[in-house]
DRENDO-1510 file (C-alpha; in Angstrom, 1 decimal, always signed):
<recs>
REC; n; res; u; v; w
REC; 1; MET; -18.2; -11.4; +11.7 .
REC; 2; LYS; -16.7; -14.9; +11.3 .
REC; 3; ILE; -13.4; -16.3; +12.7 .
REC; 4; PHE; -11.7; -19.1; +10.7 .
REC; 5; ARG; -9.1; -21.2; +12.5 .
REC; 6; ASN; -8.1; -24.4; +10.9 .
REC; 7; GLN; -11.0; -24.2; +8.5 .
REC; 8; GLU; -9.6; -23.9; +5.0 .
REC; 9; ALA; -12.7; -25.0; +3.1 .
REC; 10; ALA; -15.1; -22.8; +5.1 .
REC; 11; PHE; -12.7; -19.8; +4.6 .
REC; 12; LYS; -12.5; -20.3; +0.9 .
REC; 13; ASP; -16.3; -20.6; +0.7 .
REC; 14; TRP; -16.7; -17.3; +2.6 .
REC; 15; ILE; -14.2; -15.6; +0.3 .
REC; 16; ALA; -16.1; -16.9; -2.8 .
REC; 17; ARG; -19.5; -15.7; -1.4 .
REC; 18; HIS; -18.2; -12.3; -0.4 .
REC; 19; SER; -15.7; -11.4; -3.0 .
REC; 20; ASP; -17.6; -8.2; -3.9 .
REC; 21; ASP; -18.5; -7.0; -0.4 .
REC; 22; GLY; -16.2; -8.7; +2.1 .
REC; 23; TYR; -13.1; -7.8; +4.1 .
REC; 24; LEU; -10.7; -9.9; +6.1 .
REC; 25; LEU; -8.0; -9.6; +8.7 .
REC; 26; ASN; -5.0; -11.8; +8.2 .
REC; 27; CYS; -3.9; -12.7; +11.8 .
REC; 28; VAL; -0.9; -14.4; +13.3 .
REC; 29; LYS; -1.7; -16.9; +15.9 .
REC; 30; GLY; -0.2; -16.3; +19.3 .
REC; 31; LYS; -0.5; -13.9; +22.3 .
REC; 32; ALA; -1.4; -10.3; +21.8 .
REC; 33; GLY; +1.7; -8.2; +21.1 .
REC; 34; THR; +3.6; -11.1; +19.5 .
REC; 35; GLY; +4.2; -11.8; +15.8 .
REC; 36; TRP; +3.2; -9.5; +13.0 .
REC; 37; PRO; +0.3; -7.1; +13.3 .
REC; 38; TYR; -3.0; -7.9; +11.8 .
REC; 39; MET; -3.4; -6.8; +8.1 .
REC; 40; LEU; -6.7; -5.7; +6.6 .
REC; 41; HIS; -7.6; -6.9; +3.1 .
REC; 42; ARG; -10.5; -7.0; +0.7 .
REC; 43; ALA; -12.0; -10.4; +0.3 .
REC; 44; ASP; -11.0; -10.4; -3.3 .
REC; 45; CYS; -7.3; -9.6; -2.6 .
REC; 46; ASN; -5.3; -11.8; -4.9 .
REC; 47; ARG; -3.3; -13.0; -1.9 .
REC; 48; PHE; -6.3; -15.1; -0.9 .
REC; 49; THR; -7.9; -16.1; -4.3 .
REC; 50; THR; -7.1; -18.6; -7.0 .
REC; 51; LEU; -4.6; -16.2; -8.5 .
REC; 52; ASN; -2.3; -16.9; -5.5 .
REC; 53; ARG; +0.0; -19.9; -6.2 .
REC; 54; ARG; -0.5; -21.0; -2.6 .
REC; 55; SER; -4.3; -20.8; -2.9 .
REC; 56; GLY; -6.0; -23.1; -0.5 .
REC; 57; GLN; -2.8; -23.9; +1.4 .
REC; 58; ASN; -2.5; -22.9; +5.0 .
REC; 59; PHE; -4.6; -19.8; +5.0 .
REC; 60; THR; -6.2; -20.7; +8.4 .
REC; 61; THR; -3.8; -23.3; +9.6 .
REC; 62; HIS; -0.3; -23.3; +10.9 .
REC; 63; GLN; +0.6; -19.7; +12.0 .
REC; 64; TYR; -2.4; -17.8; +10.6 .
REC; 65; TYR; -6.2; -17.4; +11.1 .
REC; 66; LYS; -8.7; -15.1; +9.4 .
REC; 67; VAL; -11.4; -12.8; +10.8 .
REC; 68; CYS; -14.0; -11.9; +8.1 .
REC; 69; SER; -16.8; -9.5; +7.8 .
REC; 70; THR; -18.8; -7.4; +5.3 .
REC; 71; LYS; -18.1; -4.3; +7.4 .
REC; 72; MET; -14.5; -3.0; +7.5 .
REC; 73; ALA; -15.2; -0.9; +10.6 .
REC; 74; ASP; -16.2; -4.0; +12.6 .
REC; 75; LEU; -12.9; -5.7; +11.8 .
REC; 76; ILE; -10.9; -2.6; +12.7 .
REC; 77; SER; -12.7; -2.3; +16.0 .
REC; 78; TRP; -12.2; -6.0; +16.7 .
REC; 79; ALA; -8.5; -5.8; +15.9 .
REC; 80; LYS; -8.0; -2.7; +18.1 .
REC; 81; ARG; -9.7; -4.5; +21.0 .
REC; 82; GLU; -7.5; -7.6; +20.5 .
REC; 83; ARG; -4.2; -6.0; +19.9 .
REC; 84; GLY; -4.5; -2.4; +20.9 .
REC; 85; GLU; -2.9; -1.3; +17.6 .
REC; 86; ASN; -3.8; +0.6; +14.5 .
REC; 87; VAL; -4.6; -1.9; +11.7 .
REC; 88; PRO; -2.5; -1.6; +8.6 .
REC; 89; LYS; -4.3; -2.0; +5.3 .
REC; 90; CYS; -3.0; -4.1; +2.4 .
REC; 91; LYS; -1.2; -1.9; -0.2 .
REC; 92; VAL; -2.3; -4.3; -3.0 .
REC; 93; CYS; -6.1; -4.3; -2.5 .
REC; 94; LEU; -6.9; -1.3; -0.3 .
</recs>
């Protein structure tokens, strides 16, 4: 599992290398219980690839960071420990 905070290039590289076997949590920076809940996506979700008009802009900076893994269960467990909530899945890619 890898956490990307303020690391746009490294995040994009991870997505490219794991587009066929990776998952990510889109996380809002801040204290637990604030902001939106985490959202689980496949690494190839068009919200984070070159198909997105915002591609490469602020994926891991400003208000967001990403937690990535090739194991969906690891991300769900991590998110539950961090936020104590069920983890919603993206309706586009999952």
